[in-house]
N, C-alpha and C positions, 0 to 999 in steps of 0.2 A: 503494499500499500503506498502512499505518498505519506511523506514524512510533516514535520512542523514547519519546514521551509514553506511548503505548500499552502497550509493553513493560515501561518502570518500574512503571506502575499494576499490570499484571498480575502481575509478580512480587512486587510488595509483599501484594497480596491472597493470591498462592498460599503465600507464606511465614506469612502470618498463619493462614490458613484450615487449613493443615497442622498448624502448633500447637495451635489451638484444636480441632480435630477429635479429637486424642488426648485432652486434658485433658477434653472433654465426654463422651467415651466412658468414660472413668474414673469420672466423677460418676454418669454414667447407672447404670452397673454396682453402685457403691457405694449409691446412694439408691432407685434402681427408678424415677425418674421417668419417664414416657412423654414428656413435653416435652423434657426433657434428651435422650432419646435420639435424638427428632425432629430436634434441634439438631444432634446429632453427626452423623446422616446428613446433614444438611444442609451441614454444613462440608464432609464428605467428597465431596458431589457438587460444591461450588463448587471444591474443589481440583482435583477432575479436569476441571472446566470450564476452569479456568485453564490447565492441562495442554494442553487441546486449542486453546483459544485461540493460545499460544504456537507449537503446531504448526501452526496456521493461518495464524500470521504468517510463519513459515519458509516453508511451500508458496507463499504468495501472493508472496514475494519473489523467485521463480524467474523468469528472463528468457523472454522471448518464444522460441518455438522453432515447428518447422514445423507441429506439431500445434495448437498454441496461439498464433497470431501476434499475439494481443493480450494475450499474458501469462495468469497465473493469479491475479490481483487477485481474481477472484471466489471463490476459495477459501477466502478468509477468511469470506466471508458464508455459505457454505455450513457451516462448522465452526461458527460462530455460531447457526446454525439447529439443529443438533447439540446445542448446548449448552441450547437452549431446551428442546427434547425430553428431554433428561436431567432439566433441573429438574422438569418436569412429571411425567415418567414414574418418575423415581428418587426425587426430594426429596420431590414433594408426595404420589406414590402412598404412600410408606412412611410418611409422617406421617399421612396418612388412616388408614391401617390400623393404625398404633399407637395412634392416639388413639381410633378405635371400639372397638379391644381393650380398651384401658383403661376406656373408658364402660362396657362390658358387664361387665367384671370388674374393677372398682375395688380397687386395693390401695394402702395407706398409703405415704407415702415417708417414708424413714428417714433421718435426718443432713442435713434439708433445708439446715443452715448450709454444707454442702459444695457445694449446687448455687448459692447465692448467691454464694459466693466465685468458682466457675467463671464463672458467668454476668457477673459484675462485670467479671472480667479479660476475657472475650471481648467485653463491650462495648467496653472500653478498645481492644483490638486492632483489631475491626472500625472505631471510629471513626477509628482512625489510619490504616489502610488506605483508608477512605473519602476521608479528607482528601486524602492524596496523590492520589486518582483524581480527586478534584474539582478540585485544584489545576492536574492537568494539563490537565482539559476546561476549565477556566476561561480557558486559553491562547487558545482557538479562540472563545471566546463574544462578545467584543467587548462592543457595548452589548445585545446580545439577551439575553432572559431565558433562565432554565435550561430549561424545558420546550419554548419556541421553539428552541434549540439542539439539544435531543435530537431533535426532528422533521428539524431541517437537516442534523444530522450524517451522515456517510458512513463514520465510523469505527467499525464495530461493536464492535471489541475494548474501545474506551476505554467507550463506553456501557453494555456489557454488565457490565462491572466495577463501574460506578456502581449499575446496577440490582441486582445480585447483593450488593453491600456493604447498600445501602439496605435489600434484602429481609433480609439478615442482621441489621441493627440492629433492626429492627421485629419479628423473629422472637424474638430475644433477649428484648426488653421483653415480648412476649407470654409467652414460657415463665417469664419471671422473675414476673409477675402470675398466671399460673396455678398457679405451684408455692407462690405465698405463699398465695393463697388456699385452695388445695387443704389446707394444713398449719394456715392459721389458724381456718379454718372446720369442719377435720375432713372434708373433701368430696372423696376421692381422684379422681372423676370429674372435677372442675375441671382437673385435670392432665391427663387426655385431651382435654377441651376445647380446652384451651391446643394441643396435639400438631395438633387440627384446623383451630385457628387459623392455625398455621405452614402446613399444607397449602393453605389458602386462600391466604396471603401468597405461596406458591410458585407457585400456580397463575397467579394474576395477574401475576406476574413473568414466568413464562414467557410467557403470553399476549401480552404487551406486547413481550418481545423477539423472539417470532416474527412480529408484525405489523410492527416496525420491520424485520426482515430479509427479510420477504417482498418489499416494494419492491425493495430492492437486488438481491435474486436474481433476480427477474422482468425487469430492466433497468429502474432508475430514471434519471430525468434529472437534470441538475444542477438546482440550487434556480433557481425562477422570476428572482428577483433577478439572479442571474449570468447567466441567458439574456437578460434585458433590458438589462443593461449590454453585454453582447457585440454584441447587434443593432444598438443604438443607436451603438456604435464602428463597426461594419461601414457602417451605413447613413450616416454621417458622413463616409466616406471619398469624396474628390472623385471618383473613378474608379467608383462603384458608384451605379447608378439605384436598385435596391430590392433588398432581402433576399427571395428567394423563398421559402426555407424554411432553419430552423437548427434541427438535431437533436443532442442530447448524449445520453450514456450512461455511466455509473459502471462502471468496472472494479475501482475501488479507491477509499480515501478521497482519495487524491493521482494519481488515474490515470483522467482523464475523455476520452472520445472527442467530437469535434466534426465535424459533418459539415454543410456548409453550401453552399447553391445562391443564386449571385448573378447578378444582371442588370447586366453592366458596360455603361458608355457605348459607344454604336456607333462612335464615331470613333476609339477606341484600338486601337492595334495590337496584334498578339499578344505582342510584347515588352511593351508597357504593361501588358497584364493580366499577363503573368508577373511584372513588377515589384510591380504592386499586389498579387497574391498572394502574393507573398513578404513584403510590409510588413505587410498584414494578419495574417499567421499571427505575424510578430515582435510586432505589437503585442499581440495575444491572449496568447501567451505571456509577455508581460513583465507583463501586468495578471493574468494567472490562469495561474499557472504549471502548476496541475494538470491543464490541457488538455496531455496528453502527445503526442495523434494529431488532427491538423487536416486535414480533407480539404476544399477549396474547389472547387467546381464553377461554370463560367462557362454559365449558361444564361438566353437570353432569356426574359423574363416568360411570354409566350405559350407558347413551347416547354414551360415547366415545367408550366403549368396544364393543358396537353394530355397530357403524360406522366402527370400525377397523378389525370386522369380514368380511372375505372374502365373496362376492357376491356368492351365488348358482346358479345364471343365468349366 
């Protein structure tokens, strides 16, 4: 499951978005800005999303039982996918609708200074929340780049907050530009175009988030580098002739299953094989504690190859 880093980032984003949403709705009501209304809806959707992520973290933390012997870690992946749907269906959908309506029936913005103050404060709030999420995310990055770590990360709660905060900052900048140009050029339709632009940003965010969650939901393996490290460690053991097969599956960010077939040396006794299995399992868990379930099968290479062949019947 995800750790305290995810929870800290989510709570920071939740508090910030809830406060900003109220302020944005007030500004949208006073000024009549379409872009500001879209931003208010955006903040409400983000607030709801953070509540869903916290719910997902709680559900994923439940221990295994008879119906779910491998635990509930994948529930977090499900609720993160729901978040992606909400970002697109509510956030982007309402932004597109509001923007197109304003383009078709443009109305001048009143008291634009109210919008500038609210948007400026909102940008500060979002930058603060984003910096917290980024600091927590950096703890897992090592020497890897940001985009590489996003692809490698199996903690959807944390990268979802990063996606949302980044989209929020971009949306605020687009809204600010649209409102300014609408007022300066006396072209109210530009306010509507800004709302459509926010919808495009939210659509892209939802698509990226859904793509990242798809692999986790459908059964994503551990990162190839990790698989290669474990394969080398197993093959280096004096009792192992060859690693027949190694399969991994993520049930959570720190909950990975490992299933491996090994061909042990023919002169080993049953006790020797048992000791080797215990030794290998301890080694793997020491270097990669995220592997919480390890199943090691003793099988000669020919037998494994024969079993792997498709049946002719």
